Each structure stands twice: as structure tokens, then as C-alpha cells.
C-alpha positions in Angstrom: -63.5 1.4 -141.3 -63.3 3.6 -138.2 -61.2 2.5 -135.3 -63.1 4.5 -132.7 -66.8 5.4 -132.6 -67.3 8.9 -133.8 -63.7 9.4 -134.9 -63.0 10.5 -138.4 -60.7 8.1 -140.3 -58.3 10.9 -141.3 -57.8 11.8 -137.6 -57.0 8.2 -136.7 -54.4 8.0 -139.5 -52.9 11.3 -138.5 -52.5 10.3 -134.9 -50.9 7.0 -135.8 -48.5 8.7 -138.2 -47.6 11.3 -135.6 -46.9 8.6 -133.0 -44.6 6.7 -135.4 -42.7 9.9 -136.3 -42.3 10.7 -132.6 -41.0 7.2 -131.8 -38.5 7.3 -134.7 -37.4 10.8 -133.9 -36.7 10.0 -130.3 -34.3 7.3 -131.2 -32.4 9.4 -133.8 -32.4 12.8 -132.1 -29.3 14.1 -130.4 -29.5 15.1 -126.8 -29.6 18.9 -126.1 -29.6 20.6 -122.7 -30.6 24.0 -121.5 -27.2 25.4 -120.4 -25.8 28.6 -119.1 -22.1 28.7 -118.4 -22.5 30.9 -115.3 -25.2 28.8 -113.6 -25.1 25.8 -111.3 -27.4 22.8 -111.8 -29.6 24.0 -108.9 -29.9 27.5 -110.4 -30.7 25.9 -113.8 -33.4 23.8 -112.2 -34.9 26.8 -110.4 -34.9 28.8 -113.7 -36.4 26.0 -115.6 -39.2 25.5 -113.1 -40.0 29.3 -113.0 -40.0 29.5 -116.8 -42.3 26.5 -117.0 -44.8 28.0 -114.5 -44.7 31.3 -116.3 -45.3 29.7 -119.7 -48.2 27.6 -118.3 -49.8 30.8 -116.9 -49.3 32.8 -120.1 -50.8 29.9 -122.2 -53.9 29.7 -120.0 -54.5 33.4 -120.2 -53.7 33.9 -123.9 -56.4 34.8 -126.3 -56.7 32.9 -129.7 -55.2 35.9 -131.5 -52.1 35.8 -129.2 -51.8 32.1 -129.8 -51.9 32.5 -133.5 -49.1 35.0 -133.3 -47.0 33.0 -130.9 -47.1 29.4 -132.0 -47.1 27.2 -135.1 -49.1 24.0 -135.4 -49.2 22.2 -138.6 -52.5 20.8 -140.1 -55.7 20.6 -138.1 -55.4 21.5 -134.4 -57.3 21.5 -131.2 -57.3 24.0 -128.4 -55.0 21.7 -126.5 -52.4 21.5 -129.3 -52.4 25.3 -129.7 -52.1 25.7 -125.9 -49.1 23.3 -125.8 -47.4 25.0 -128.8 -47.9 28.4 -127.3 -46.6 27.3 -123.9 -43.5 25.7 -125.5 -42.7 29.0 -127.4 -43.1 31.0 -124.2 -40.9 28.6 -122.2 -38.1 28.8 -124.8 -38.4 32.6 -124.9 -38.1 32.7 -121.1 -35.1 30.5 -120.9 -33.3 32.4 -123.7 -34.0 35.7 -122.0 -32.3 34.3 -118.9 -29.2 33.5 -120.9 -29.7 29.8 -121.5 -29.2 28.2 -124.8 -29.9 24.7 -126.1 -26.5 23.0 -126.3 -25.7 19.6 -127.7 -24.4 17.1 -125.2 -21.1 16.8 -127.0 -20.5 20.6 -126.7 -20.9 20.7 -122.9 -17.6 21.2 -121.1 -16.1 18.4 -119.0 -17.2 18.6 -115.3 -20.7 19.9 -116.1 -23.6 18.1 -114.3 -26.7 17.0 -116.2 -30.2 16.1 -115.2 -33.6 15.4 -116.7 -36.2 17.5 -115.0 -39.7 16.2 -115.2 -42.6 18.6 -115.3 -46.2 17.4 -115.2 -47.0 13.9 -116.4 -45.4 13.9 -119.9 -43.0 16.9 -120.2 -39.4 16.8 -119.3 -36.4 19.1 -119.9 -32.7 18.4 -120.0 -30.7 20.9 -118.0 -27.0 21.2 -117.3 -25.0 23.3 -114.9 -21.7 23.5 -113.0 
């Protein structure tokens, strides 16, 4: 039995399973922050926004061959999934090139300030700075 008109049953099952995995993972995952020891929170926010914009632009302009080289998506995928994975890999590369690293919350030194920076309707990034 199909839940949506025109949807293939396997896609519906895959989407439900992916949603459950995301919900379970969100509760169990440890918090990590993009952190650079020589940056203030304001500088981290600026760098994060710039890297996000740059990644969006690169993902929109990338050809399929570039996306295949730059992003991994398991199973069947749509153009939107490839674009998101490619954008995520470009964002991470940009932040790392600027000297940031993903740091577990417990590893941040004492007086550091933290913030969740929202980008777009569903994406958010945790950043930290002095």
C-alpha cells in the first residue's frame, strides 16, 4: 500500500527510516562547535556566514562531475541531496582553511562564548569564540 499517490513504497520506507535515525541521533549526539582559539564570537559568526554563502554559490554552480568528486550520498539520491552534500563539504573545507576545527563542547576552554547560528530555514551551526 502506498502512502502517497505516485510515491514508490521503497522511497516512503527510506524517508521514514531516515527520519527516525535523525531523531534518535539528535538526542544521542554530542555537541560540537566550530572553534578557533584566536577568534572572537563575532569573528566566528562572520567567517561562518561567509563560508556558508561561498558554499551555497559553489554548490549552485557545480557540475554533476564536480559533485560526484566532492560529496558522498548513500543510496538513491536527488539533485537536492547532492547539492546539500556538496554544499556541506565545501562549507567544512572553508571553515577548516580559515583555521577552525570542530571541537566537542567539553573541550572548549572556560570563558568561551557559544552560539547557535541559524542559516536558512533548517540549517544551523554551533560556533564558539572568545
